[in-house]
C-alpha positions in Angstrom: 150.6 174.0 189.1 147.8 171.8 187.8 148.5 168.1 187.7 145.1 166.9 186.4 143.0 167.5 183.3 140.8 170.5 183.2 138.6 172.2 180.6 138.3 175.9 180.0 136.4 177.9 177.6 138.3 180.3 175.3 136.5 182.3 172.6 133.4 180.2 172.8 135.3 177.0 172.2 136.1 174.4 174.9 139.8 173.4 175.1 141.1 170.6 177.3 144.4 170.9 179.2 146.1 167.6 179.3 148.6 166.3 181.7 152.1 166.7 180.4 153.7 164.6 183.2 155.7 161.6 182.0 153.9 158.3 182.2 155.4 155.5 184.3 156.9 152.6 182.3 154.4 150.2 183.8 151.4 152.3 182.7 152.7 153.0 179.2 151.3 149.9 177.4 148.4 149.3 179.7 145.7 149.6 177.0 147.6 147.3 174.7 148.0 144.7 177.5 144.3 144.9 178.4 143.3 144.4 174.7 145.7 141.5 174.4 144.3 139.9 177.6 140.7 140.4 176.4 141.5 138.8 173.1 143.3 135.9 174.7 140.3 135.3 177.1 137.8 135.5 174.2 139.9 133.0 172.2 140.1 130.6 175.2 136.4 130.8 175.7 135.7 130.1 172.0 138.2 127.2 172.1 136.5 125.7 175.2 133.0 126.1 173.6 134.2 124.4 170.4 135.6 121.5 172.4 132.3 121.2 174.3 130.3 121.1 171.0 132.6 118.6 169.5 132.5 116.4 172.5 128.7 116.5 172.6 128.4 115.8 168.9 130.8 112.8 169.3 128.7 111.5 172.2 125.5 111.8 170.2 127.1 110.0 167.2 128.2 107.2 169.5 124.8 106.9 171.0 123.2 106.9 167.5 125.5 104.1 166.5 124.4 102.1 169.6 120.8 102.7 168.7 119.9 104.7 171.7 117.9 107.3 169.7 115.7 104.6 168.1 112.3 103.6 169.7 112.3 106.5 172.2 109.2 106.7 174.3 106.9 109.6 173.6 106.8 112.2 176.4 103.4 113.8 176.9 103.3 117.6 176.2 102.3 119.5 179.3 100.7 123.0 178.8 100.5 125.1 181.9 100.6 124.2 185.6 99.6 120.7 186.8 96.6 120.6 189.1 96.9 116.9 190.0 99.0 117.5 193.2 98.0 118.8 196.6 96.9 122.4 196.7 98.7 124.4 199.4 97.1 127.6 200.5 99.3 130.2 202.1 99.1 133.8 203.2 98.4 136.3 200.4 101.1 138.9 200.0 
């Protein structure tokens, strides 16, 4: 008796023997449970990200009302590595 899936070729077509054993009741709805779990996790993640975005936007609005975004100092744009610091020479790899 064969308890696992096998394939065999009959008249140049491939047929697949499937397992005709009964499924356990715990395994029966496994795919549905996994799909429901994935959906729930995705919804929780989206909800958390939405809460983060709303919190940050509220913070920004509060800081704008306080005037924290006015008269901001200009930060110089740095292109490439800085060569003002000490140069450390090490072994070449």
